Every structure is written in structure tokens, then in C-alpha cells.
C-alpha positions in Angstrom: -0.1 0.1 0.2 1.0 3.5 -0.7 -0.3 6.2 1.6 -1.0 9.3 0.1 -0.1 12.5 1.7 -1.4 15.8 2.9 0.2 19.0 3.4 -0.4 20.8 6.8 -1.8 24.5 5.9 0.5 26.6 3.9 3.3 26.7 6.1 3.4 23.2 7.5 5.4 20.0 6.3 4.0 17.0 4.1 2.5 14.0 5.8 1.0 10.9 5.4 -3.0 10.7 4.8 -3.4 9.2 8.4 -1.2 9.9 11.2 -0.8 8.0 14.6 -1.9 9.0 17.6 0.2 7.4 20.4 -1.4 8.4 23.2 -3.8 5.2 24.1 -0.1 3.3 24.4 0.4 5.4 27.7 -2.4 6.4 29.3 -6.4 7.1 29.5 -7.7 3.6 27.7 -6.3 1.0 30.2 -3.6 -1.2 30.1 -1.2 -1.4 26.7 1.3 -3.6 26.1 4.9 -1.8 25.4 6.3 -4.2 23.0 3.3 -4.3 21.1 3.4 -0.5 21.5 6.4 -0.3 19.7 5.8 -3.0 17.2 2.7 -0.8 16.3 4.7 2.4 15.8 7.2 0.5 13.7 4.7 -1.2 11.1 2.9 2.5 11.0 6.4 4.0 9.7 7.1 0.6 7.6 3.5 1.3 6.2 4.5 5.0 5.1 2.8 6.6 8.4 5.0 9.7 8.9 3.1 11.9 11.7 3.7 10.5 15.3 1.5 12.7 17.6 1.9 12.7 21.2 1.7 15.0 24.3 4.5 15.6 27.2 1.8 14.9 29.8 0.5 11.5 28.4 1.1 9.5 31.5 3.7 12.2 32.6 6.2 11.6 29.8 6.0 8.0 29.2 4.6 8.5 25.8 7.3 10.2 24.6 10.1 8.0 26.1 8.1 5.1 24.0 8.2 7.0 21.0 12.1 7.8 21.6 12.6 4.2 22.2 10.9 2.7 19.1 12.6 5.5 16.9 15.9 4.8 17.8 15.0 1.1 17.5 13.8 1.8 13.9 15.9 1.3 10.9 17.4 5.0 9.9 15.3 5.4 7.0 12.4 5.2 8.9 13.3 7.0 11.6 14.1 9.8 9.5 10.9 9.9 7.7 9.2 10.5 11.4 7.6 13.5 12.0 6.5 14.3 15.6 3.5 16.5 16.8 3.6 17.3 20.4 1.2 18.9 22.8 2.1 20.7 26.0 1.0 22.7 28.7 -1.1 20.2 31.2 -0.2 20.3 34.8 -0.5 17.1 36.3 0.4 16.0 40.1 1.8 12.5 41.0 -1.5 10.8 41.5 -2.1 11.4 38.2 -4.4 14.5 38.5 -5.1 17.4 36.4 -4.1 21.2 37.5 -4.7 23.5 34.6 -2.5 24.5 31.8 0.7 26.6 31.6 1.5 28.8 28.5 3.7 31.4 30.0 6.7 31.8 27.7 9.1 30.3 30.2 6.9 27.5 30.9 6.5 26.9 26.8 10.5 26.5 26.3 10.9 24.5 29.7 8.3 21.9 28.5 9.8 22.1 25.0 13.5 20.9 26.5 12.2 17.9 28.1 10.0 16.8 25.2 13.5 17.2 23.0 15.6 14.7 25.4 12.4 12.5 26.2 12.0 12.0 22.4 15.7 11.8 21.8 14.9 14.6 18.6 16.9 17.8 17.9 13.8 19.1 16.8 9.8 18.6 17.2 8.0 18.8 13.8 4.7 20.6 15.1 4.3 21.8 18.8 1.2 22.9 20.3 -0.3 24.0 23.5 -2.8 21.3 24.4 -5.5 23.8 26.0 -5.4 27.5 26.1 -3.9 29.1 29.1 -6.9 31.5 30.4 -4.4 33.2 32.3 -2.1 34.1 29.5 -2.5 36.0 26.0 -2.4 33.3 22.8 -0.1 36.0 21.2 2.4 35.3 24.0 2.2 31.4 24.1 2.6 31.4 20.4 5.3 34.1 20.2 7.4 31.6 22.5 6.7 29.0 20.3 8.0 31.1 17.3 11.0 31.8 19.2 11.7 28.2 19.2 11.2 28.1 15.5 13.6 30.7 15.1 16.2 29.0 17.3 15.5 25.3 15.1 14.2 23.5 18.3 10.6 23.8 16.6 9.7 23.6 12.8 6.3 24.5 12.7 3.5 26.1 15.3 0.2 24.3 15.9 -2.8 24.9 18.0 -5.2 22.4 19.6 -8.8 22.6 21.1 -8.8 26.4 19.8 -12.1 28.4 18.6 -12.3 30.6 15.8 -11.4 33.7 17.6 -8.4 32.5 18.8 -7.2 31.0 15.6 -7.4 34.5 14.3 -5.3 35.9 16.8 -2.7 33.2 16.8 -2.3 33.5 13.2 -2.1 37.0 13.3 1.2 36.6 15.7 3.1 34.0 13.8 2.1 31.4 11.1 -0.1 28.7 12.1 0.6 25.2 10.1 -2.3 23.1 11.9 -5.1 22.9 14.3 -5.9 19.8 16.3 -9.5 19.2 17.0 -11.8 16.2 17.8 -13.6 15.5 14.4 -15.6 12.2 13.6 -19.1 11.3 12.1 -20.7 12.0 15.6 -18.3 14.8 16.3 -19.1 17.4 14.0 -19.0 21.0 16.3 -16.2 22.4 14.3 -18.0 22.3 11.1 -20.1 25.6 11.9 -17.5 28.3 12.9 -14.0 26.7 13.1 -13.7 25.2 9.7 -14.8 28.1 7.7 -12.0 30.3 9.8 -8.9 27.4 9.4 -9.5 27.1 5.5 -9.7 31.1 5.3 -6.3 31.1 7.2 -4.7 28.2 5.1 -4.4 26.1 8.2 -4.8 22.4 8.0 -6.8 20.2 10.8 -5.3 17.2 12.2 -8.6 15.5 13.5 -8.2 13.2 16.8 -10.7 11.1 17.9 -12.0 10.1 14.6 -13.6 6.5 16.1 -15.0 8.6 19.1 -12.5 6.9 21.4 -13.6 3.3 20.1 -17.6 4.3 20.1 -17.8 4.1 16.4 -15.2 1.2 16.0 -17.5 -1.5 15.7 -16.1 -3.1 18.6 -17.6 -1.4 21.4 -20.2 -3.3 23.0 -22.4 -2.4 25.9 -21.1 -5.1 28.1 -17.8 -3.8 28.3 -15.8 -3.4 31.2 -13.9 -0.1 31.7 -11.3 0.3 34.3 -11.2 3.1 36.7 -8.3 4.5 35.0 -9.8 4.1 31.4 -11.1 7.8 30.1 -14.5 6.3 28.9 -15.5 5.1 32.2 -16.1 9.1 33.0 -17.1 10.1 29.3 -20.9 11.0 29.2 -20.9 9.2 25.7 -20.4 5.8 27.2 -23.2 5.9 30.4 -26.3 4.2 30.5 -29.1 4.9 28.2 -26.2 7.3 26.2 -24.2 4.5 25.2 -27.5 2.5 24.1 -28.4 5.3 21.9 -24.9 6.0 20.5 -24.5 2.2 19.9 -27.6 1.9 17.5 -26.0 4.6 15.3 -23.1 2.1 15.4 -25.5 -0.3 14.1 -27.0 2.0 11.5 -23.3 2.3 10.1 -22.7 -1.4 10.2 -25.1 -1.9 7.7 -23.9 0.5 5.2 -20.1 -0.9 6.0 -21.4 -4.1 5.4 -22.9 -3.3 1.9 -19.5 -2.1 1.0 -17.5 -5.0 2.3 -15.5 -2.8 4.8 -15.5 -2.7 8.8 -17.5 -0.2 10.4 -14.0 1.7 11.7 -13.1 1.9 7.9 -15.9 3.8 6.9 -16.2 6.0 9.7 -12.2 7.0 9.1 -12.7 7.0 5.3 -15.5 9.7 6.3 -13.2 11.9 7.6 -10.9 11.5 5.1 -13.7 12.9 2.8 -14.1 15.9 4.5 -11.2 17.6 2.6 -7.4 17.5 1.8 -7.2 20.4 4.5 -7.9 17.0 7.1 -5.5 14.8 8.8 -6.9 12.0 10.8 -5.1 10.6 13.3 -6.0 6.7 14.4 -5.5 5.7 17.8 -4.5 2.3 17.4 -2.5 0.4 19.8 -1.8 -3.1 18.0 -0.9 -3.9 14.8 -4.1 -5.4 14.0 -6.0 -2.3 14.9 -3.4 -0.3 12.7 -3.8 -2.7 9.7 -7.8 -2.1 10.0 -7.4 1.4 9.9 -4.7 1.8 7.0 -7.3 0.2 5.0 -9.7 3.0 5.2 -7.2 4.6 2.7 -9.0 1.9 0.1 -12.3 2.9 0.6 -14.0 5.4 -2.0 -17.1 7.0 -0.7 -19.0 8.3 -3.7 -21.8 11.2 -3.4 -24.6 8.3 -2.6 -22.6 6.6 0.2 -22.0 9.9 1.6 -25.9 10.6 1.5 -26.6 7.2 3.2 -24.1 7.6 6.0 -25.6 11.3 6.4 -29.1 10.0 6.7 -28.0 7.2 8.8 -26.0 9.2 11.3 -26.6 12.7 10.9 -24.8 15.6 12.5 -25.8 15.7 16.3 -27.3 12.4 16.4 -25.1 11.2 19.0 -26.0 11.9 22.8 -23.6 13.0 25.7 -20.8 15.3 25.9 -17.2 14.4 24.7 -15.7 14.9 27.8 -17.0 15.0 31.5 -18.3 18.7 32.4 -14.9 19.6 34.6 -12.9 19.1 31.3 -15.5 21.0 28.8 -14.8 24.2 30.5 -11.3 24.3 29.4 -12.6 23.7 25.6 -11.9 27.0 23.7 -13.0 25.2 20.8 -16.4 25.0 22.2 -17.0 28.8 22.3 
């Protein structure tokens, strides 16, 4: 398989049309096997995936160390093709709790220094604050990343979970290559205000949660037992009647997938791919099996009739339940 490429905005790098989101290999979705995680990263690189997405706060640095280990063990040619996308700014405590976000310029540079060391690289390809620090103007945070670009420690500036107004302010400060946002068949809030602005400004979107944390993967069932540290155990979309309703949408999607001879996950990923060349889906595969399934979405062609059928089966706003618990929703600038 040859993976097509897409370019991150007008200022960013050329990347594979699917990126690998590595968070689940370290945190928030239950136990993961380290050896299998590294093997999955290697399989992704071997298949032609170039974009590896992480955050310095994923299991307090564990995820960056994991990626660094995988890159060191990869063949030189594969290691050189890898592009790192790193989120920073989330504050944690020893018990794993969350304490807000820090976007002060000095903190930006401090976070970057540790990420470079953990990843074992001399530069980060796309660097972005995970959520806006309400106490620091976005111009100051982006300005600090711009200084890191000038110094060669960062190649491109990104944003994450920001609204239309913040995107405009950031882009007026320095060139922005990409905004990372949750976007999926059942998570389409960015379509009204945010996508028009990114497209006007020539900024791409890396879409995370394209399978809604496994909810629309076709593999999630009502009897699935979630551990206390699994994010989904506290996510409104996975609770009680919300889950029952949302899984009925998945069954509607399954009928369409079976008609095309593909999996539910492949159809859901292909839908995101169809939304525009400026959108790069991040797949959160934690195993080589799930990675192979996700890559199969690149071969799925959706025509106008397919897209209309998907829209009829799973209309916008048809899912129930917020995408984050209420305490976390308040940090999402993209919701405003």
C-alpha cells in the first residue's frame, strides 16, 4: 500500500494522509503492551505513516519516552521519515490528577526542553499547547513557540482545541500550520465556525477521536468493562442510556459498511478522509491488528450516494452525551 500525502496548511510539512495518535499506548484507555506498542509504531512507519502525535503529559512523559525508544530501534530511513507532533502545557500531579494549563513563555521553553530529551530528537516538527491557558494571551504562548522556531528547536507551530477567534489571533502573531481538533462522524461541532476560519487562513486540521474513542469503531459493546483509569468510564457518551443510543447509530453504520464490504471503523475513518484534503485523521491504534484495519480506510472510496446514506444513518448531532466530562469541557476554547 502506498499512503497518499497531505500538507499541513500553507506553511507546514507534507505528511501521510493518516497519522498515528500514540496516547492510548500510555494512558487513559486501560493497560497497553509496551512491546506491541513499539511494534505498532514500527509497523506504521514501515507502511508509510509519517506523523506521530503525542503529548508531554501523556502518563507524565511515558508516551514521549515510548516514541523515543521506538524511533531509536527503527531503521534509519524510517526514523528519518517520522514527524513528531507534540502537545504541551497540561499540569499533572503525582496521583495523575489535572491542575490546569501553563502557557507562559518561560514554561513553553521549559516543556520543549524536556520533550526534546525524552523523544531523543533535535527538533519537534509541530508544537502546540494542548489547551489555551486562560491566564496567558495566546499571542504570548504562540510568540514563545515562534522563538523556538527561530532557534531551530521547533519546525512548525500548531494549536489544539481552540475556537475561531483564538485561531485568528494566533495566526496574526505567527504562521500556524495546523489545528488539532476532535472530529468524527458523531463529533462535528467544528464545521460551523472553526473549519471556515481554518480554510480561510490556509490552516489544516489534524482530527483526533475519529472513532470517538472506540465508540464508533464497531468493536465496542454494552457489556465492555472499563477500568477506573479508563477515560471512557467517566465520559458521558459511554454512560447508560447515552451508550445504548449511540451504539444504535453504530449499528446503522454497520449496515452500510457491510454493503461496501468494509469494517465499521474503516467506513468511519474514510468519512473523515472525505471531508477535505486539509484534514488529516489521527488513528489511535494500539496494536498492529487495529493499525492494519485503520490503514484499510485509505482504500475505501465514498461516492455521493455513500455520503448521503451515511448522513441519513448518522446525522450531525445525532449522538448524545458531551465528548468530555463537564469539568473538562470548561477548558475547551473550541466550544466557544
